C-alpha positions in Angstrom: -44.6 4.1 -124.7 -43.7 4.5 -128.4 -42.1 7.8 -127.6 -39.9 6.1 -124.9 -39.1 3.3 -127.3 -37.8 5.8 -129.9 -35.8 7.6 -127.2 -34.2 4.3 -126.1 -33.3 3.5 -129.7 -31.6 6.9 -130.0 -29.7 6.4 -126.8 -28.6 2.9 -127.9 -27.2 4.3 -131.1 -25.2 6.9 -129.1 -23.9 4.3 -126.7 -22.8 2.1 -129.6 -21.0 5.0 -131.2 -19.3 5.8 -127.9 -18.0 2.2 -127.6 -15.8 2.6 -130.7 -12.8 4.1 -129.1 -9.0 3.6 -129.4 -7.2 3.3 -126.1 -4.8 6.1 -125.1 -1.1 5.3 -124.7 -1.1 6.4 -121.1 -2.1 3.6 -118.6 -4.1 5.9 -116.4 -6.0 7.2 -119.3 -6.6 3.7 -120.4 -8.0 2.8 -117.0 -10.5 5.7 -117.2 -11.5 4.7 -120.7 -12.1 1.1 -119.6 -14.3 2.3 -116.7 -16.3 4.5 -119.0 -16.7 1.5 -121.4 -18.0 -0.6 -118.5 -20.6 2.1 -117.7 -21.6 2.3 -121.3 -22.1 -1.5 -121.5 -24.2 -1.5 -118.3 -26.2 1.4 -119.7 -26.8 -0.5 -122.9 -27.9 -3.7 -121.1 -30.4 -1.7 -119.0 -31.8 0.2 -122.0 -32.2 -3.1 -123.9 -34.1 -4.6 -121.0 -36.4 -1.6 -120.9 -36.9 -1.7 -124.6 -37.9 -5.4 -124.5 -40.4 -4.6 -121.8 -41.9 -1.8 -123.8 -42.1 -3.8 -127.0 -43.8 -6.7 -125.1 -46.4 -4.2 -123.6 -47.0 -2.7 -127.1 -47.4 -6.1 -128.6 -49.9 -7.1 -125.9 -51.9 -3.9 -126.6 -52.0 -4.7 -130.3 -53.3 -8.2 -129.4 -56.4 -6.8 -127.6 
């Protein structure tokens, strides 16, 4: 689980870096960029949920 937690943290760092974009001047390109941004946000939310779950399980294991 610790390995997966570290992997999730690396992915979150990449997603956060990818979110820092400047929109293109072309409207079609902007639409594509916004879609990609939506995917990145959804991915981040899912990764954070999984990370919370893993951290809770690791904490429960420490309590035993």
